[in-house]
C-alpha positions, 0 to 999 in steps of 0.5 A: 082921427077925431072926426073918424071916430064920430063917423064910426059911432065912438066919442072921447071922454077923460076920467078927470080934468087932470087926467091927460088920457082919453077913453073912447066910448061906444055905449050899447044904448045911445041917446038921441033927440029926435028933431021931428018930435022935439018938445018945449015946455010952455013955460020955457016958451014964454020965457023965450018969448021975453028974449032974457038972453042975447044968443050968440053963435061960435063967439066964445067956443073955449069960454063955453067949454070951460063953462061945461068943465066947472063944477056945478050942483050935482057935478063935482068933476069933469070929463073935459081935460086939456087934451079935449079942450085943445082938440075941440077948439081945433075943430071949432077953428076948422068949422067942424064944432059949434057953440051956442051962447046965452049972454046978458050985458056981455057976461056969458051965462050959459050954452053948449057946444058940439061937433057937426059932421054932414047931417049929424050934430053931437051935442057935448055938454052944456052949462047954466049960470043962470035959470034956463040958460042952457035950455034956451041954448038947446031950443035955439040949437034945435031950431038952427039944426032943423032949419039947416037940414040936420038929421041926427041929433046925438046926445050920447046919453039921456038925462033927465034934463034931456028926457024933457024934451024928448030924448030917447034911447036906441040901440047901438045898431040902429044908431049906427044906421041913422049915423051912416045915413045923416053923416052922408048928407049935407047940412048947413049950420049957419042957414038960421040968421043969428038975429032970428026972433024968439017966434021964428025959433018957436015956430021952427020947433014945431012941438010944444007940450 
């Protein structure tokens, strides 16, 4: 049911962590991050070249979700309830949801997670416990999606955090057209080696500003 909802352009949220209900969201304006116009700020590129984090894929999916659900500056609550946690962990077990994780000395300090369907990836949430951790995870995600042949990166909404990378809003009708095309194609989330070097990652993401 959840994958069918994504294929239609709808995604779930909860009002609060202790609210067991799910609400299906279908925004009139949808946020996407065009993969062919992704921008990496120069300062962030320098950070990536210094390899401040160990980047891992799908080794701590549940822990990433819990990190995204934690309170943070500017975010007191969360829309990730126990039902959403269970549903997405099941998708991860089926190979339909993935996490990109930033580690330092075996401590998870940031990351993101999302859902993969055809050649579309639906970014759900991200978190940082150290400066730039979620931004680094996003760059590694985009490089992985480009290498894997993805055509659509859905961000749901556009925040100031995402706007610096080139996120834009499009209409619901345009989004559904792009979504139908992308989900009918094939992509491979694991096409990129997990030990890809920083320069390889930055070369894969062609735009810098």
